[in-house]
C-alpha atoms as one frame of an Amber mdcrd trajectory, in Angstrom:
protein
   1.247  10.577  -4.625  -1.259  13.386  -4.771  -4.482  13.257  -6.678  -7.668
  15.272  -7.097 -11.136  13.837  -6.394 -13.584  14.697  -9.186 -16.542  16.789
  -8.124 -19.028  14.149  -9.271 -17.452  11.754  -6.743 -16.872  14.216  -3.922
 -20.384  15.733  -3.942 -22.222  12.558  -2.920 -19.632  11.992  -0.196 -20.222
  15.452   1.279 -23.979  14.991   1.077 -23.705  11.663   2.913 -21.484  13.190
   5.579 -23.981  16.010   6.182 -26.906  13.639   6.314 -25.472  10.755   8.343
 -22.484  12.319  10.116 -20.134   9.682   8.682 -19.106   8.079   5.447 -18.507
   4.345   4.987 -15.900   3.502   2.365 -15.742   0.373   0.273 -12.595  -1.609
  -0.351 -11.503  -4.601  -2.417  -8.653  -5.765  -0.213  -5.801  -5.548  -2.675
  -2.497  -3.731  -2.997  -1.878  -1.960  -6.286   0.879  -0.133  -8.105   1.053
   1.947 -11.291   1.578   0.350 -14.693   4.531   2.210 -16.174   6.353   2.145
 -19.502   9.094   0.150 -17.763   6.925  -2.605 -16.369   3.986  -2.720 -18.808
   5.563  -5.382 -21.018   5.770  -7.796 -18.094   2.016  -7.735 -17.763   1.327
  -8.040 -21.531   0.028  -4.519 -21.493   0.735  -2.426 -24.605  -0.661   0.759
 -23.085   1.234   1.824 -19.924  -1.767   2.761 -17.819  -3.909   1.098 -15.216
  -3.232  -0.420 -11.779  -1.469  -3.726 -11.345  -2.364  -5.902  -8.351   0.639
  -6.522  -6.075  -1.181  -8.194  -3.200  -4.543  -9.885  -2.562  -5.468 -10.091
   1.104  -6.732 -13.434   2.383 -10.524 -13.682   2.684 -10.956 -10.180   1.231
 -13.498  -9.132  -1.342 -10.790  -9.356  -4.000  -9.820 -12.880  -2.966 -13.449
 -13.994  -3.073 -13.761 -12.514  -6.570 -10.739 -14.475  -7.763  -8.386 -11.520
  -8.338  -4.736 -12.440  -8.744  -1.364 -10.779  -8.315  -0.303  -9.443 -11.707
  -3.854  -8.632 -12.899  -3.976  -5.175 -14.471  -7.165  -3.277 -13.634  -7.995
  -0.986 -16.559 -11.548   0.154 -15.751 -14.214   0.233 -13.027 -17.827   0.043
 -14.214 -16.674   1.112 -17.663 -14.696   4.146 -16.389 -11.035   4.056 -17.354
  -8.435   3.626 -14.603  -5.220   5.544 -15.352  -3.188   4.628 -12.286  -3.273
   3.115  -8.801  -4.231   6.342  -7.030  -7.219   6.839  -9.338  -8.374   3.275
  -8.655  -8.179   3.866  -4.937 -10.335   6.971  -5.196 -12.894   5.287  -7.393
 -13.224   2.319  -5.047 -13.125   4.181  -1.706 -15.930   6.477  -2.765 -18.258
   3.503  -3.153 -20.366   2.152  -0.301 -19.613  -1.253   1.265 -21.615  -4.115
  -0.277 -21.743  -2.303  -3.581 -21.175  -4.621  -6.556 -18.748  -3.215  -9.116
 -17.318  -4.634 -12.335 -13.575  -4.540 -12.862 -12.191  -4.685 -16.366  -8.737
  -6.245 -16.247  -5.994  -7.912 -18.195  -4.684 -11.271 -17.050  -1.774 -12.644
 -19.034  -2.796 -10.449 -21.936  -6.435 -11.603 -21.918  -9.249  -9.117 -21.219
 -11.961 -10.069 -18.755 -14.665  -8.568 -16.567 -14.720  -9.500 -12.872 -17.598
  -8.599 -10.525 -16.568  -7.659  -7.012 -18.797  -6.955  -3.999 -16.981  -4.366
  -1.878 -16.343  -4.853   1.800 -16.165  -2.111   4.437 -12.966  -0.181   5.069
 -11.572  -1.419   8.379 -12.971  -4.937   8.023  -9.566  -6.463   7.266  -7.124
  -6.831  10.174  -4.538  -4.928   8.161  -6.543  -1.710   8.651  -5.589   0.051
  11.894  -6.056   3.481  13.409  -3.249   5.982  13.318  -2.713   5.530  17.048
  -1.913   1.801  16.676   1.859   1.585  16.627   1.765  -2.084  15.687  -0.622
  -1.325  12.845   1.619   1.396  11.472   4.674  -0.866  11.638   4.377  -4.567
  11.367   0.776  -4.889  10.240   0.247  -1.833   8.053   3.580  -1.757   6.223
   4.633  -5.354   6.812   7.705  -4.770   8.949   8.689  -5.395  12.544  11.408
  -3.129  13.929  13.597  -2.859  17.000  16.269  -0.527  18.341  19.792  -0.806
  17.046  21.548  -2.155  20.189  25.330  -2.569  20.495  24.949  -6.334  20.079
  22.909  -5.944  16.874  25.386  -3.371  15.576  28.175  -5.883  16.022  26.228
  -8.680  14.397  25.355  -6.573  11.396  28.801  -4.982  11.257  27.201  -1.554
  11.070  29.334   1.556  11.408  29.593   3.039  14.912  28.070   6.356  13.860
  24.960   4.793  12.265  21.654   5.703  13.912  18.302   4.113  13.117  16.095
   1.062  13.676  16.694  -2.547  12.654  14.117  -4.536  10.708  13.551  -7.793
  12.562  10.682  -9.145  10.450   9.273  -8.667   6.941   5.857 -10.149   6.162
   5.560 -11.778   2.721   3.487  -9.991   0.122   3.425  -6.655   1.993   4.710
  -3.185   1.073   7.988  -3.875   2.801   8.441  -7.162   0.991   7.637  -5.546
  -2.349  10.234  -2.851  -1.619  12.899  -5.515  -1.161  13.426  -4.891   2.565
  15.012  -7.706   4.541  15.637  -8.691   8.114  18.723  -6.889   9.330  18.267
  -3.774   7.163  18.598  -0.547   9.155  16.124   2.283   8.553  17.979   5.641
   8.699  15.301   8.026   7.395  11.554   8.161   6.789  10.351  10.668   4.224
  13.731  12.440   4.282  13.711  12.835   8.079  16.386  11.107  10.138  15.336
   8.575  12.775  17.251   7.556  15.841  15.415   4.472  17.019  12.398   2.207
  16.509  10.011   4.670  18.185  11.036   7.375  15.734  10.270   5.055  12.791
   6.866   4.074  14.200   5.956   7.704  14.795   7.051   8.760  11.306   5.164
   5.969   9.586   2.074   6.638  11.658   1.962  10.173  10.167   1.795   8.887
   6.585  -1.745   9.441   5.368  -3.747   6.549   3.979  -3.164   6.236   0.285
   0.272   7.865   0.459   3.663   6.134  -0.083   6.625   6.399   2.270  10.297
   6.872   1.309  12.860   5.096   3.433  16.649   5.504   3.471  18.028   2.071
   4.388  21.481   0.781   5.231  22.038  -2.746   3.990  25.217  -4.782   3.394
  27.466  -1.770   3.817  25.601   0.698   1.628  22.595   3.048   1.662  19.655
   3.007  -0.720  16.243   4.630  -0.974  13.207   2.298  -0.881   9.615   3.244
  -1.581   6.912   1.659   0.590   3.822   1.805  -1.583   0.573   2.509   0.222
  -0.653  -0.738   1.771  -4.145   0.684   2.127  -4.574  -0.215  -1.527  -8.007
  -0.269  -3.063
């Protein structure tokens, strides 16, 4: 998902970069998704906008603030949140240890929740792009292995199928939310075919933070597209 960073947010970031040579980003430690016309009713939200929490990382700033899966964040410090990407921008442009106020809906009830942001990279789910394990099991929530002849037989996969087998899905992660399961075979990442586990790791490592990934997956005899929503969250 692409988005533009407003000039009033980008300008302080540039100034900090020039002055200090680096920029520290704040994070809440949550996974979020868009509130849409299709899912809004399930969160008692009459207006299909905002960002719904899909994951709260253990011991994160969000967990300490009492945020819950299913909370719909509608504003940050009084500024409206239209979707998940906008929330991510608003949060990441804040400095660590900054205290912000989230306006949210929980089971149809409005409330304000103060959150003290932590530093990006504090949580073990944040890894560098060179960390294969981070881009696979830890970042997206899946463990993968090559499709060997023995696995092909066990899964009754066609002989001409090429890809990587999912051997683990971590609960509450992007992969879990996408409905991926152990034994599913990843055939493509972002519309590019993959031949083995290394191809999948490399392709996922190239997905920029804040961006989703599209997988083509073979499961139970059929193919389907699955979206891995950005685990970098807000």
